C-alpha positions as CSV (number, residue, x, y, z in Angstrom):
1,M,15.3,-52.3,83.9
2,H,13.2,-53.6,81.3
3,S,14.9,-53.8,77.6
4,N,11.7,-52.8,75.8
5,T,11.7,-49.0,75.5
6,D,7.9,-49.0,75.5
7,V,7.9,-50.5,78.9
8,Q,10.8,-48.3,79.9
9,K,8.5,-45.1,79.1
10,V,5.7,-46.4,81.3
11,L,8.0,-47.4,84.0
12,A,9.2,-43.9,84.2
13,N,6.2,-43.0,86.3
14,F,7.1,-45.8,89.0
15,I,9.5,-45.9,91.4
16,L,11.2,-49.5,91.2
17,V,12.7,-51.3,94.0
18,K,14.1,-54.8,93.5
19,T,14.3,-57.1,96.1
20,G,14.4,-61.0,97.0
21,F,13.4,-63.3,99.5
22,D,16.6,-62.4,101.5
23,N,15.3,-59.0,102.0
24,P,13.6,-58.1,105.3
25,E,11.2,-55.8,103.8
26,V,9.7,-58.8,101.9
27,K,8.4,-60.2,105.0
28,D,6.4,-56.8,105.5
29,M,5.0,-57.0,102.2
30,A,3.8,-60.6,102.4
31,V,5.5,-61.5,99.2
32,K,5.5,-65.3,98.6
33,F,6.4,-65.6,94.9
34,I,8.8,-63.9,92.6
35,P,8.0,-62.2,90.5
36,T,5.5,-59.9,92.5
37,M,4.8,-56.1,91.8
38,V,3.4,-54.3,94.7
39,F,2.1,-50.7,94.3
40,Y,1.9,-48.4,97.0
41,D,0.3,-44.9,97.1
42,A,2.4,-42.7,99.2
43,A,-0.4,-40.1,99.7
44,V,-2.3,-42.6,101.8
45,S,0.6,-45.1,102.7
46,R,-1.2,-48.3,101.5
47,E,-1.0,-50.8,99.1
48,V,-3.0,-50.1,95.9
49,G,-2.4,-53.1,93.6
50,R,-0.5,-56.4,93.4
51,H,0.4,-58.4,90.4
52,V,2.3,-61.9,90.9
53,G,3.8,-63.6,88.0
54,F,5.4,-63.0,84.8
55,L,3.9,-60.3,82.1
56,K,4.9,-60.0,78.7
57,A,5.9,-56.6,77.5
58,E,2.6,-55.7,76.0
59,Q,0.5,-57.2,79.2
60,L,3.0,-55.1,81.5
61,I,2.1,-52.0,79.5
62,I,-1.4,-52.3,79.9
63,Y,-1.2,-53.2,83.5
64,L,1.0,-50.5,84.3
65,N,-1.1,-47.9,82.5
66,N,-4.3,-49.2,84.3
67,M,-2.3,-48.4,87.6
68,L,-1.6,-45.0,86.4
69,A,-5.2,-44.5,85.5
70,Q,-6.4,-45.7,88.7
71,A,-4.0,-43.5,90.4
72,K,-5.3,-40.5,88.7
73,S,-9.0,-41.0,89.4
C-alpha cells in the first residue's frame, strides 16, 4: 500500500494484486518490466489500461483518476 493518504483514497477504488516475475499470472498478462500496472474491466473481461514505470504520488493520483473517469464513461 502507498504511504501517501491521497493516493490511498484513490486506490480504494481498485483491487490491488501484487505480483512478481515468479508468479505464473505475469506470463498471462505479458508483464515484462516492474513496476507495471494493468487495469482490467471485470464487466467485459479485458484489459482497459496499462502503465509501465514509476509514477510520483501526484502523477499516480492523476493517472488513477483518469482510469476511473474512463471506466464511468
